[in-house]
N, C-alpha and C positions, 0 to 999 in steps of 0.2 A: 454632426454631433448629435448625441441622444442622451437622455438622463434617465436615471432610476432612482426612485425615491421611496423610502420606508422610514416610519416612525421608530422602528427598532432596528439596530444593526449590530453586528459583530464583525470586527475587521480582520479577522483571522488569529488575533492574540488577545484582544480584549473587547469588552462591551462598549459600543458607542452610545452614551447616555441620550445623547440628542438625535439619535438616528442618523440617517446619512442620506444625501443626495449625491450619487456618483455619476460623473459626466464622462461619456465614452466617445472616443473619435479614432477612426481608422484602427480599430480592433484593440485600442489601449484605453487604460483609465487616465483621463487627463486632470480630473479634480475630485476630491472627496470633502464635502461640505456638510454641515449640519442639515437635517431634514427640512428645517425652516428656511433655508437659504432659497433665493429665487434663481431660477435657471435663466440662462441667457435668452434674450429675446429670440423667439423663433424656434427654440430648441424643443423637440417633443419630449415629454417626460412621462414614463410608465411609473404609476403608483397603485399598488394593489392594497386595499384596506385590509388590515389584520395581519399582514405578512412582516416577516424579518428579512433583511437583506445581509448577505454574507458572501464571502468568496465561493466560487465553485469548489467542490470538494476533490480531494486527492485520495485515491487508493494506492497504497504503497506496495501491494502484493497482489498481483493478478497473473492469470495464466490465460491469455486472450484466445490461445489456440484451443482451450478447453470449452466444450459445449455444456459442462455441467451435468452431463448424463453419467449414468452408472459406470461407464467404462471411459470416461473422458480422456484420461492420460494414456490408458493401455492401448486405445485404439489409434494414437496419434501416428504410429509408424505406418498404419494401414492407409492413411488418407493421402490423396493427391494434394499437390500444391494449391490447386484451384479450390478444393474442399477446405483445406486450412485457411485460406484467405477469406473464404465466405464466412467461416466461423469467426475469424479475428473481426471482420467488419461487423457482424452481428453482436459480438460481445462489446464492442465500443459503442454501438447504439444503445445497448442496455444501460451501459454506465452513464452515458449522456442523459438518458431519459430520468435517471435517478439524481442528476445534479452533479455528477462526477466529471469534472473537466480536464483532468490529468491523472494518469495511472503510470505505475512502473510494473512492467512485465518481468517477471523474475523466472522465465523459463519457456522457451518456445521450441519448435521443431523446424529444422531446415532453415533457420534464420527468418522466418516468415514475418515475425514482428519488427525485428531489427531493420530489415532491408525493404518490407512491402506494406507496412502498416498504412492504412489511409490517412492522409494528412488533414482531411476536413472534419475530424472528430476531435476527441480529447487529445491533449498533448500526451506523447508516449515517450517514456524512457524505458529502454529494453536491455536485457542482459544477453539475449540469444540463448542457445542451448546451455544449461547450468552444467558447471564442472563436477562430475561425480566419478566415482571409482568404478572399475569394471564390475558390471553386474549390480551397480550400486543404485540409490534411490534416483528415480527418474531416468534410469539409463536409456530408456526408449526415446528419449529426446535428442539423444546423439552426442552428448557431451562427455563420454567415458575417456578417462585420461589417467595415466599413472606415471609417477617419477617427477623429479622436480624440473628437469630439462623440458620434457613434453607439457608439463604444466605451464612453465613460461611460456612456450610456444603458443599454447592454447589462449593465454591472456593476451599475447600480441596479436592473434588473430581476432579476437574480440574488439579490441581496439581498432584495428585496421577496418573492419567491417562496419564500425559506427555504433558499437554498444555504448551505453552510458553508465554501465555498472557490470561488475562481475558477480556472478551468483556461484557460490560454493557449497555443494552439498557435504557438510562436514560430518553428518551422521546419516544413519538409515532413516526411513519415514514409513508412516502407516500405509501410505497408498502404494507401496512397492513391496509385494511380497517376497520374503526371503532376505530382506534387509534388516538390520538390528538397529532400532531406534535408540538403544541404550550404549551404542557403541561408536567410536570414531571410524570414518571411512578413509582417512588420510593420515600419514605421519606429520609430526610437528614440523619437519623440514619441508614437506610438501605444502603445508598450509602456509608456512613463511614464504615460500617461493611465490606462491599465488600473490599474497598480499604485497610483497615487496615490488614484484613485477607491475602489478596493477597500479600501486602508487607512483612508481616510477613513470608510468605512462598517463598519470593524472586521473585515473579511474577508481572510484571507490569499490570496496568489497562488502557485500552482505552475505552471511553465511546461514544456511539452513542448519539449525543445531538443535536436536531433542536432547541428546545424551548430555549429562553433566560433564564427562571428560571432554566432549566436543566443545562445549561452551567454554570451558577453561582453555582448551587448546587455541581457539580462535580469538579469544581474548587476549592471549599472551602473544599472539602473532600480530595483533593491531588491526583487526578488521574494523570496518566502519559501522556495520550493523549486523544484528543477529535476529533471525527470524524463528519464531517459535519460542526459543530459550526456555523449553520445558524443564530441563536440568534433570532428566530422567536417569535413575540409578536401578539397580536390580530390585530395590525394596520401596521405592517411592519416587516423588518428584518435588520440584520447588527449589528456588535458590537457597542454599545453605547460608548461615550467618557469614557476613562479611562479603559475599559475592555481589550483593546489590550495590554496596558501596563501591566496589571496585569497578563495576560496569558504569557507575555514575561518574567516578573520577576520570575514567578513560574516555568518557563522552560517547560511548557506543549507544547507537540508537536501536532499541528493541521494538520489534514487531510481534506482538503476541498472537496475531492471526485470529483474533476474535470475529465473531459475526457468523450467525447460522440463520438459515431460512426458517421461517415459523413452521413448526411441525415437522422439521427435517428428522430423517432417520438415518444415522450414520451406516455405512457398510459394516456387516457383521464383525469383521476383524478389527475395525475401529471401535465399535461399540463394545467389544470385549475388552479392549484396552481401557476404555473408559470406565466400564464397571469394575475392573480390577484395581484400577489406581485412583478412581474418583476424579477422572479428568473432565469434568462437566464444564460447560461453557461458563457457569457461575463461578466454579472454583478457579478456573483459569483467569477469569476477570478479576477475582479477588487477589490472585498472585500478581497480575499485572499492576493493580492498585497499590500493592505493597511496594513494588518496585519504583512506581511513580512517587510515593511518599518518601522513598530513599534518595529521589533526586535523579533517577533514571530516566533518560528521554524515551518516551513512547510514541509510537506512530500506529495509525489504523491502516491495516491492510488485510483484507479477508482470506486471501489465497483463493480468490474466486475462479471458478471455471473447472475446478477439479473433481467435484462431485454434486449431486443433487442438492445437498445441504449448504452448498457454496456457490450459489449463482452469481452472476455479474450484477453489479448495481445495488449491493446491499451493505456498503460501507457504513451508512447511517446505522445500522444495527451493531457494527462493531463499537461505534462511539456510544450508542446507547448501553451496551454491556459494561464499558469503562464507568459511565455515569452511575449505573445501577450498582457498581461495586464501591462507590464512594469517591471516584475521582471528580473534582469540581467540574460543573459543566463547561465553564470556559476553557479549562485545561483539556478536558475530553473533546471538545470541539476542534481545539488546536492541533489534536493528533491527525485530523483529517483535513486541516487547512495550511496555516503557516508552518507548523512543525513538520508535517508531512511533505510539504513543498520543499523545504530545506533539506530533508533527508534525501530527496530525490534529485538534488542538484538543480531544483527549480525555484529556489527562493527568490531570485533575481527576476522571476517571470511571472509567478503566479502564487495563490495561497493567501493573499492579503488584499484588503482594499487599500490601495496606495498608487498614487500617480505614477506613471510610467510602466506599471505592470500590465499583462495581458487583461483585457476586459472579460475575465471569467467570473460570472456572477451567478447567484442562486437567491431566489425568492421563495420562501417556504411559508405555509400558513401556520400562525402561532408563534411562540417564542422559544427557540431551542435553548436559549441560555437559561431557562427555567425548566423547561420540559424537553429533553433531548430528542424525545420521539417525534417532535415537531419536524426534526430534520428529514424525515421520510415524507412530509407532505409538500411534495414539490409542486410550486405554482409556475415558476418560470425559470429558464436556464439560459444563461448568455455565454457563449464559448468563443473567445477572442472576438467579441463584438457581434457575433451571430446569435440568433434567437432560434436554435434548433428545437427548442421546447417552449413555444410561445405561451403567453398567459391565456 
């Protein structure tokens, strides 16, 4: 048994005013007590002055196969399995160093993450190659499918291979030239087939959807989550009146994919889109805050690995963007802890300081419940009881 003590603590959902002493044994949390509590005799306790104790972070949208280079996604078909595996392992190390103890991978190549991700790092939930149309967004990952029957077959394949979520590319995307971000990639019947088959097999579906018609389409089909949710039209973006309420009532989890590396310069075609529509990080965070105020469940997932501006291990910056846009600090923190874990199907394992859960812990300098920027000042990481990033 081992203990971790801090005068300040956040349990994944709320601030613990009396701090916390978390006791860990065999990779799990066995007790959460006030910081003033005495540890059992002989139990070593780590206590770092000036720190806050909270659950390890969860990044709900990563691409571990991506090396965050200028051609991170385009080059995937050119890589050998060994090269892909090396990138996946390095990506996971970057996440762990930043206090991220669980990730949801929403698009790999060759089933690398689903079938071969290292088991000694962050907990991984993975989709495998995302379902996309022929020549559609991220087609290079290998998930091109057309028609309701083949789509149902593809969902069954993902379940059989051990995927924990189905990723559907419902619209085009900025990182794939020639696709239309403002248009749907599938028919309503095709989307419904994916959702129905996935739910029959016990798998959630999260949909990449920039286009407003695609957002409406996947919402009507009953998806569990929407990534980006930009609501693009030919003339603008943002959820129109009434849509936020519909998302909230349906319980759909929205991942606005915030978080940019400091000084990041987007690829030219992405920058052109930002300039034309005003799709800045700040504007997108303000839109996410508006959805939050309407009761929409938000999670923090960076879309890490896809480009230099989206490196692995910066989910703290996504949380900071939400807080800067007016989302209360505790709510913003929950988008990368308890709320994120639940969205990934990991709520029974991680994301909170609670007995019985995995001992995924993070100690940071400062108080992120008052200054979210403190989340990036990592002092110690505990992953399932191990200390890959010691104090």
